[in-house]
C-alpha positions as CSV (number, residue, x, y, z in Angstrom):
1,X,0.0,0.0,0.0
2,X,2.7,2.5,1.0
3,X,4.8,1.8,-2.1
4,X,1.7,2.1,-4.3
5,X,0.9,5.5,-2.7
6,X,4.4,6.8,-3.2
7,X,4.6,5.8,-6.8
8,X,1.2,7.2,-7.5
9,X,2.1,10.5,-5.9
10,X,5.3,10.7,-7.9
11,X,3.3,10.0,-11.1
12,X,0.9,12.9,-10.2
13,X,3.9,15.2,-9.7
14,X,5.3,14.3,-13.1
15,X,1.9,14.8,-14.8
16,X,1.3,18.1,-13.0
17,X,4.1,19.8,-14.9
18,X,2.2,19.1,-18.1
19,X,-1.1,20.1,-16.6
20,X,0.0,23.4,-15.3
21,X,2.4,24.4,-18.0
22,X,1.4,27.5,-19.9
23,X,2.3,27.5,-23.6
24,X,1.7,31.2,-23.8
25,X,3.6,33.3,-21.2
26,X,1.0,36.0,-21.4
27,X,-1.5,33.6,-19.7
28,X,0.5,31.6,-17.1
29,X,-2.6,30.0,-15.6
30,X,-4.2,28.9,-18.9
31,X,-4.0,25.1,-18.9
32,X,-5.4,24.1,-22.3
33,X,-3.6,23.1,-25.5
34,X,-6.0,25.4,-27.3
35,X,-4.7,28.9,-27.5
36,X,-6.4,31.4,-25.2
37,X,-8.4,34.0,-27.1
38,X,-9.7,36.3,-24.3
39,X,-12.8,37.5,-26.2
40,X,-14.7,36.6,-29.3
41,X,-14.1,39.0,-32.1
42,X,-17.4,40.4,-33.5
43,X,-16.0,40.4,-37.0
44,X,-15.1,36.7,-36.7
45,X,-18.8,35.6,-36.1
46,X,-20.9,38.4,-37.7
47,X,-21.0,39.7,-41.2
48,X,-24.3,41.4,-40.9
49,X,-25.1,45.1,-40.4
50,X,-23.3,47.1,-37.6
51,X,-24.6,46.7,-34.1
52,X,-23.2,49.9,-32.6
53,X,-26.6,51.6,-32.7
54,X,-28.5,49.1,-30.6
55,X,-25.9,48.1,-27.9
56,X,-27.9,46.6,-25.0
57,X,-31.4,47.4,-26.3
58,X,-32.1,43.7,-26.7
59,X,-32.6,43.5,-23.0
60,X,-35.6,45.8,-23.2
61,X,-37.5,43.3,-25.4
62,X,-38.8,40.5,-23.2
63,X,-39.3,38.1,-26.2
64,X,-35.7,38.5,-27.4
65,X,-34.3,38.3,-23.9
66,X,-36.1,35.0,-23.4
67,X,-35.0,33.7,-26.7
68,X,-31.4,34.7,-26.1
69,X,-31.5,32.7,-22.8
70,X,-32.8,29.6,-24.6
71,X,-30.4,29.9,-27.6
72,X,-27.4,30.6,-25.4
73,X,-28.0,27.5,-23.2
74,X,-25.7,24.7,-24.2
75,X,-28.4,22.2,-23.2
76,X,-30.5,23.5,-26.1
77,X,-29.4,21.4,-29.2
78,X,-27.9,23.5,-31.9
79,X,-30.4,22.3,-34.5
80,X,-33.3,23.2,-32.2
81,X,-31.8,26.6,-31.6
82,X,-31.5,27.2,-35.4
83,X,-35.1,26.3,-35.9
84,X,-36.1,28.7,-33.1
85,X,-34.3,31.5,-34.9
86,X,-36.0,30.8,-38.1
87,X,-39.4,30.7,-36.5
88,X,-38.8,33.9,-34.6
89,X,-37.5,36.0,-37.5
90,X,-40.7,36.4,-39.4
91,X,-42.6,39.5,-40.6
92,X,-41.5,42.3,-42.9
93,X,-37.9,42.7,-44.1
94,X,-37.6,45.7,-41.8
95,X,-38.9,43.7,-38.8
96,X,-36.5,40.9,-39.6
97,X,-33.6,43.3,-39.8
98,X,-34.4,45.0,-36.5
99,X,-35.1,41.8,-34.6
100,X,-32.1,40.0,-36.1
101,X,-29.7,42.6,-35.0
102,X,-31.2,42.7,-31.5
103,X,-31.1,38.9,-31.3
104,X,-27.5,38.6,-32.4
105,X,-26.4,41.4,-30.1
106,X,-27.9,39.5,-27.2
107,X,-26.3,36.3,-28.2
108,X,-22.9,37.9,-28.7
109,X,-23.0,39.5,-25.2
110,X,-24.4,36.4,-23.5
111,X,-22.1,33.9,-25.0
112,X,-19.0,36.1,-24.5
113,X,-20.0,36.3,-20.8
114,X,-20.4,32.5,-20.7
115,X,-17.0,32.0,-22.3
116,X,-15.3,34.4,-20.0
117,X,-16.8,32.6,-17.0
118,X,-15.6,29.2,-18.2
119,X,-12.1,30.5,-18.9
120,X,-11.8,32.2,-15.5
121,X,-12.9,28.9,-13.9
122,X,-10.2,27.0,-15.8
123,X,-7.5,29.4,-14.6
124,X,-8.8,29.1,-11.0
125,X,-8.6,25.3,-11.1
126,X,-5.1,25.5,-12.6
127,X,-3.9,27.6,-9.6
128,X,-5.5,25.0,-7.3
129,X,-3.7,22.2,-9.2
130,X,-0.4,24.0,-8.7
131,X,-1.0,24.3,-5.0
132,X,-2.2,20.7,-4.8
133,X,0.9,19.4,-6.7
134,X,3.2,21.2,-4.2
135,X,1.2,19.7,-1.3
136,X,1.5,16.2,-2.7
137,X,5.2,16.8,-3.2
138,X,5.7,17.9,0.4
139,X,3.6,15.0,1.8
140,X,5.5,12.5,-0.4
141,X,8.8,13.7,1.1
142,X,7.4,13.5,4.6
143,X,6.2,10.0,3.9
144,X,9.7,9.0,2.8
145,X,11.2,10.5,6.0
146,X,8.7,8.6,8.1
147,X,9.5,5.3,6.3
148,X,13.2,5.8,6.9
149,X,12.9,6.6,10.6
150,X,14.0,4.0,13.1
151,X,11.8,2.8,14.5
152,X,9.1,3.8,11.9
153,X,5.8,5.2,13.3
154,X,3.4,3.0,11.5
155,X,0.3,5.0,12.6
156,X,1.7,8.2,11.1
157,X,2.8,6.4,8.0
158,X,-0.7,5.0,7.5
159,X,-2.4,8.3,8.1
160,X,-0.1,10.2,5.7
161,X,-0.5,7.4,3.1
162,X,-4.3,7.7,3.2
163,X,-4.0,11.4,2.9
164,X,-1.8,11.1,-0.2
165,X,-4.3,8.7,-1.7
166,X,-7.1,11.2,-1.3
167,X,-5.0,14.2,-2.5
168,X,-3.9,12.2,-5.6
169,X,-7.4,11.2,-6.4
170,X,-8.7,14.8,-6.2
171,X,-5.7,16.0,-8.4
172,X,-6.4,13.4,-11.1
173,X,-10.2,14.1,-11.1
174,X,-9.5,17.8,-11.6
175,X,-7.0,17.0,-14.4
176,X,-9.7,15.0,-16.2
177,X,-12.3,17.8,-15.8
178,X,-9.8,20.4,-17.1
179,X,-9.4,18.3,-20.3
180,X,-13.1,18.3,-20.9
181,X,-13.8,21.9,-20.0
182,X,-11.0,23.1,-22.3
183,X,-13.3,22.2,-25.2
184,X,-16.1,24.5,-24.0
185,X,-14.8,27.9,-25.2
186,X,-14.4,26.5,-28.7
187,X,-17.9,25.0,-28.7
188,X,-19.3,28.4,-27.6
189,X,-17.4,30.1,-30.5
190,X,-18.8,27.6,-33.0
191,X,-22.4,27.9,-31.6
192,X,-22.3,31.7,-31.9
193,X,-20.9,31.6,-35.4
194,X,-23.6,29.0,-36.5
195,X,-26.5,31.0,-35.0
196,X,-25.1,34.2,-36.5
197,X,-25.2,32.7,-39.9
198,X,-28.8,31.6,-39.5
199,X,-29.8,35.1,-38.3
200,X,-28.1,36.7,-41.3
201,X,-29.7,34.3,-43.7
202,X,-33.1,35.1,-42.4
203,X,-32.4,38.8,-42.5
204,X,-31.3,38.7,-46.2
């Protein structure tokens, strides 16, 4: 048991260097292999008319606010979201143009906020992982010292071994979650781009 714990802890320490390494020195806490893009560029996802004249006016329209919430939720399947856009943007060309701009302005603001929240969370977890790796390293060294003592204090050895098992498990669970969550900002980008295209098609 003790040998297994020590090997496991050392494995975690080796893995932690990859988990917490930042490829871009501008963002030392960014843990993903995907490059960090702090904010979605409007030009990258919208080729429709300018939105400067409406700003946050979408919030004043209860129908659009409710639809933005539905479309922006990742639990709403993308095809269902596209269909909802098509059904909503009816009426005259002028109404389509006005509602389409408001709808996309709301989506752009909402999904950017979602994205920022996810990325901030990833960086917080990375900082926790760094601290956790240091704690595991310290406890591993302490365990080695206890094992080398004469006579060894078996009660303390067992206690620290169990603690290392728990710390290692938490570290590994977080590492797996980071790998999954790293995909979320990209999926938000893709969702916003896809919905923007549908809105523009309906406006044309």
